C-alpha positions in Angstrom: 162.9 13.1 101.9 163.8 14.1 105.4 166.5 15.5 107.6 168.7 13.5 109.9 167.8 14.7 113.4 169.7 13.7 116.5 168.6 10.3 117.5 168.3 9.7 121.2 168.3 5.9 121.0 170.5 2.9 120.9 171.2 -0.2 118.9 173.8 -2.9 119.2 174.9 -6.2 117.8 175.3 -8.5 120.8 178.9 -9.6 120.6 180.1 -10.3 124.1 178.7 -11.9 127.2 178.7 -8.6 129.0 176.8 -7.1 126.1 174.1 -9.6 126.7 172.7 -7.8 129.7 170.3 -5.8 127.6 167.1 -6.8 129.4 166.5 -10.1 127.6 163.4 -11.9 128.7 161.7 -8.5 129.6 161.9 -6.6 132.8 159.1 -6.4 135.4 158.0 -3.1 134.0 157.9 -4.4 130.5 155.7 -7.3 131.6 153.3 -4.9 133.2 153.3 -2.8 130.1 152.4 -5.8 127.9 149.6 -6.7 130.3 148.3 -3.1 130.0 148.4 -3.4 126.2 146.3 -6.5 126.4 143.7 -5.2 128.9 143.4 -1.4 128.5 142.0 -0.3 125.1 143.6 3.1 125.3 147.0 1.5 125.4 146.5 -0.8 122.4 144.8 2.1 120.5 147.9 4.2 121.0 150.3 1.5 119.9 148.1 0.7 116.9 148.3 4.3 115.8 152.1 4.3 116.0 152.3 0.9 114.3 150.0 2.0 111.5 152.0 5.3 111.0 155.3 3.4 110.7 153.7 0.8 108.4 153.0 3.6 105.9 156.6 4.7 105.7 159.0 3.5 103.0 162.7 2.7 103.4 165.5 3.8 101.0 169.2 4.0 100.8 170.4 7.6 101.1 173.4 9.8 101.6 173.5 12.6 104.2 174.3 16.0 102.9 176.0 18.9 104.7 172.6 20.4 105.6 171.4 17.1 107.1 169.1 16.3 104.3 169.1 12.7 103.1 169.0 12.2 99.4 168.3 8.8 97.8 171.1 6.8 96.2 170.8 5.7 92.6 168.7 2.5 92.1 171.7 0.8 90.6 174.0 1.4 93.6 174.8 -1.5 95.8 173.4 0.2 98.9 170.0 0.7 97.2 170.0 -2.9 96.1 170.7 -4.1 99.7 168.0 -1.8 101.2 165.4 -3.0 98.7 166.1 -6.6 99.9 165.4 -5.8 103.5 162.6 -8.1 104.8 162.1 -9.4 101.3 160.9 -6.1 99.8 158.3 -3.4 100.4 155.5 -5.6 101.8 157.9 -7.3 104.3 159.3 -3.9 105.2 155.9 -2.6 105.9 155.1 -5.5 108.3 158.5 -5.2 109.9 158.1 -1.5 110.6 154.6 -2.0 112.0 155.9 -4.6 114.5 158.7 -2.3 115.5 156.1 0.4 116.1 154.1 -1.7 118.5 157.1 -2.9 120.4 158.7 0.5 120.7 155.5 2.2 121.7 154.7 -0.3 124.5 158.1 -1.2 126.0 160.6 0.9 124.0 162.5 -2.2 122.9 162.4 -4.8 120.1 164.8 -7.5 118.8 165.5 -8.1 115.1 166.5 -11.6 114.2 167.8 -12.2 110.6 167.8 -15.9 109.5 169.9 -16.2 106.3 168.8 -18.3 103.3 172.0 -20.5 102.8 170.9 -21.5 99.3 170.3 -18.0 98.0 172.8 -15.8 96.1 171.4 -12.5 97.6 169.7 -11.3 100.7 166.2 -11.0 99.4 165.1 -14.4 100.7 166.5 -14.0 104.2 163.9 -14.2 106.9 163.5 -11.1 109.1 161.7 -11.4 112.4 160.8 -8.6 114.9 160.5 -10.2 118.3 159.3 -8.8 121.7 161.4 -8.9 124.8 159.5 -11.9 126.0 160.6 -13.9 123.0 164.4 -13.5 123.5 166.5 -15.0 126.3 170.2 -14.9 127.0 172.0 -18.0 128.3 175.8 -18.1 128.8 176.6 -15.6 126.1 174.3 -17.2 123.6 170.8 -16.2 122.7 167.7 -18.3 122.4 164.8 -16.8 120.5 161.3 -18.1 119.9 160.1 -17.8 116.3 156.7 -19.0 115.5 156.7 -21.0 118.7 160.0 -22.7 117.8 163.2 -22.1 119.8 166.2 -21.0 117.7 169.7 -20.6 119.2 171.8 -17.6 118.1 175.5 -18.2 118.3 177.7 -15.7 120.1 179.4 -13.2 117.8 183.1 -12.8 118.7 184.9 -9.6 117.5 187.8 -10.4 115.2 186.4 -13.8 114.2 184.5 -14.3 110.9 181.0 -15.2 111.7 179.2 -18.1 110.1 177.3 -16.6 107.1 174.5 -19.1 107.5 174.0 -18.5 111.2 171.1 -16.3 112.4 172.1 -12.9 113.8 170.3 -10.8 116.4 170.2 -7.0 116.9 168.7 -5.3 119.9 166.9 -2.0 119.1 165.7 0.2 122.0 164.8 3.7 123.1 167.5 4.5 125.7 166.4 5.7 129.1 168.0 9.0 130.1 168.4 7.5 133.6 170.1 4.3 132.5 171.3 4.1 129.0 171.1 0.3 128.7 167.5 0.3 129.9 164.6 0.8 127.5 161.8 3.3 128.2 158.4 4.2 126.6 155.4 6.4 127.3 153.5 3.3 128.5 156.2 2.3 131.0 156.4 5.9 132.3 152.6 5.9 132.7 152.2 2.6 134.5 150.8 4.2 137.7 148.2 6.1 135.7 147.3 3.1 133.6 147.0 0.8 136.6 144.6 3.4 138.0 142.7 3.4 134.7 142.4 -0.4 134.7 141.0 -0.3 138.2 138.5 2.4 137.2 137.5 0.3 134.2 136.8 -2.6 136.5 134.9 -0.3 138.9 132.7 1.1 136.1 132.0 -2.5 134.8 131.0 -3.5 138.4 128.7 -0.5 138.6 127.1 -1.4 135.3 126.5 -5.0 136.5 125.1 -3.6 139.8 122.6 -1.5 137.9 121.4 -4.8 136.2 121.3 -7.1 139.2 121.9 -5.1 142.4 119.4 -2.4 142.5 119.1 -2.5 146.3 117.1 -4.3 148.9 113.3 -4.7 148.7 111.6 -4.7 152.1 108.3 -6.6 152.0 106.0 -7.8 154.8 106.8 -11.2 156.1 104.9 -14.0 154.4 104.7 -12.3 151.0 104.8 -14.9 148.3 104.9 -15.0 144.5 101.9 -16.7 142.7 102.6 -20.3 141.7 103.8 -21.1 138.2 101.2 -22.4 135.7 100.6 -26.1 136.1 101.8 -26.1 139.7 98.5 -25.6 141.6 99.0 -24.8 145.2 102.7 -24.3 144.9 104.3 -21.0 145.7 107.8 -19.7 144.9 109.6 -17.8 147.6 110.6 -14.2 147.0 114.3 -15.0 147.6 114.4 -17.8 145.0 112.7 -15.6 142.4 115.1 -12.7 142.9 118.1 -15.0 142.6 116.8 -16.5 139.4 116.1 -13.2 137.8 119.5 -11.8 138.9 121.3 -14.8 137.4 119.4 -14.5 134.2 120.3 -10.7 134.0 124.0 -11.4 134.5 124.2 -14.2 131.9 121.9 -12.5 129.4 122.1 -8.7 129.8 120.0 -8.2 126.8 117.1 -10.2 128.2 113.9 -8.8 129.7 115.1 -9.9 133.2 117.6 -7.1 133.1 115.0 -4.3 132.6 111.5 -5.5 133.3 110.5 -5.1 137.0 109.5 -8.2 139.0 105.7 -8.4 139.5 104.7 -9.1 143.1 101.1 -9.6 144.3 100.6 -8.0 147.7 97.4 -7.5 149.6 96.3 -3.9 149.5 96.7 -3.3 153.2 100.4 -4.3 153.0 101.4 -2.0 150.2 102.6 0.6 152.6 105.0 -1.9 154.1 106.9 -2.4 150.8 110.1 -0.3 150.7 113.2 -0.2 148.4 116.6 0.5 149.8 119.2 1.5 147.2 123.0 1.2 147.5 123.9 4.0 145.1 126.8 6.1 146.2 128.5 9.3 144.9 131.4 7.1 143.7 129.2 5.7 141.0 129.2 9.0 139.1 132.7 9.9 140.3 134.2 6.7 138.9 133.3 7.6 135.3 134.8 11.1 135.8 138.0 9.7 137.3 138.3 7.3 134.4 138.0 10.1 131.8 140.7 12.0 133.8 143.0 9.0 133.8 142.6 8.6 130.0 143.4 12.3 129.6 146.5 12.0 131.7 147.8 9.1 129.6 147.0 11.0 126.4 148.9 14.1 127.6 151.9 11.9 128.7 152.1 10.1 125.4 154.4 11.2 122.6 151.7 12.1 120.2 149.2 15.0 120.4 146.5 14.3 123.0 143.9 14.8 120.3 145.0 11.7 118.5 144.0 9.6 121.5 141.1 11.7 122.7 139.6 12.4 119.3 139.9 15.3 116.9 136.7 16.8 118.2 135.6 19.9 116.2 138.8 20.2 114.2 138.3 21.0 110.6 140.2 19.2 107.9 143.2 21.6 108.0 143.4 21.3 111.8 143.1 17.5 111.6 145.9 17.4 108.9 148.1 19.6 111.1 147.6 17.3 114.1 148.4 14.3 112.0 151.6 15.9 110.7 152.6 16.7 114.3 151.7 13.2 115.5 154.0 11.8 112.8 156.8 14.1 113.8 156.5 13.2 117.5 155.3 9.6 117.6 156.4 7.9 114.4 159.4 9.5 112.9 161.7 9.3 115.9 161.0 5.6 116.0 161.6 5.3 112.3 164.9 7.1 112.8 165.8 4.6 115.5 165.1 1.6 113.3 166.9 3.1 110.4 170.0 4.0 112.5 170.0 0.4 113.7 169.8 -1.0 110.2 172.5 1.3 109.0 175.1 0.7 111.7 174.4 -3.0 112.4 173.5 -4.3 108.9 174.0 -2.1 105.9 177.4 -0.6 106.6 179.0 -3.9 107.8 177.8 -5.6 104.7 179.2 -2.8 102.5 182.5 -2.8 104.4 182.8 -6.6 103.9 182.3 -6.1 100.2 184.9 -3.3 100.0 182.4 -0.6 99.0 184.2 2.8 99.3 181.0 4.6 100.1 180.1 2.4 103.1 180.7 5.1 105.7 178.5 7.6 104.0 175.4 5.7 103.0 172.5 5.0 105.3 169.1 3.4 105.6 166.4 6.2 105.9 162.7 6.6 105.7 160.1 8.5 103.7 156.8 9.6 105.2 155.7 11.9 102.4 152.9 9.5 101.5 151.4 9.9 105.0 151.7 13.7 105.0 149.9 14.4 101.7 146.5 16.0 102.2 143.6 15.9 99.8 142.4 19.1 98.1 139.5 20.4 100.1 139.3 23.7 98.2 135.9 22.8 96.7 
């Protein structure tokens, strides 16, 4: 099923006012990272890959062996029953893991809010919500979270006091920064400078594309040159400037129209043809901008925690090479985050519940993940 590797991560149940300093509301870097996710396709593509990979994993209750291998607990065990109830079952668990994948890939942090169903006899009908840092705020030791656009207050958990079983609980899950343990980190946050450059280059390339449609230079014509009058307007003449503005506006609003590609027809007396000249504003940066953008994409791909080929494309890889890259991407980009989520669910949810029920195996069992379904390759022998 998988081996329990060392997890460089953190999770905590917020229990004191001092413990509430965990970056609620989102830091400035996290806000920038979310903006990049929304505006840079390469960032959203990366997070979507991590999210999809984590969505395909399955959770189970297991016991860690001496060699680090995690073996499943019997289905009839209390631990297995509890794990199967997480997020309402397999479908809810899949959605939960996918949301964790997006949040952890972008900002390295997510908040899990569990809202109990006071009228139920088990945990299967509890509501599990994975929230971003922008949906959780700390105020005077209490937490206020936004769920489906509704503010919900989370009471403070005090050690030694029995918490209200019907009250929502909140768990912070984050990838700990080596520089400051309480601070979250992610490949996107560490690549903000490169991604800001990429966003700027994207804008530059878009501006160049528009200039190719509307700003092809300055046309020098002899003074007094006029366009022929429109049909039905005998004796009327349109000025050259008015016509150029009209054509340029149409090309911007309707890039697929003929105005974007068909040249403007201008009648000029034969003896004035030599006086017509076109000055172009093209520069070396027009070509360089595309190259710089490709380089910025490559720099982000090499700085991410999945093989660069996942973001840049598999190229000429055969099916065995593609399978190997996928397996490596799972090992680097998905499984560490799955381990982080499982560690959080184990220490902050499963074991406390088993302890409260007096289960003698509480300290030995854990929530773990299975990615074997994502690793299987089809038989290409034929």
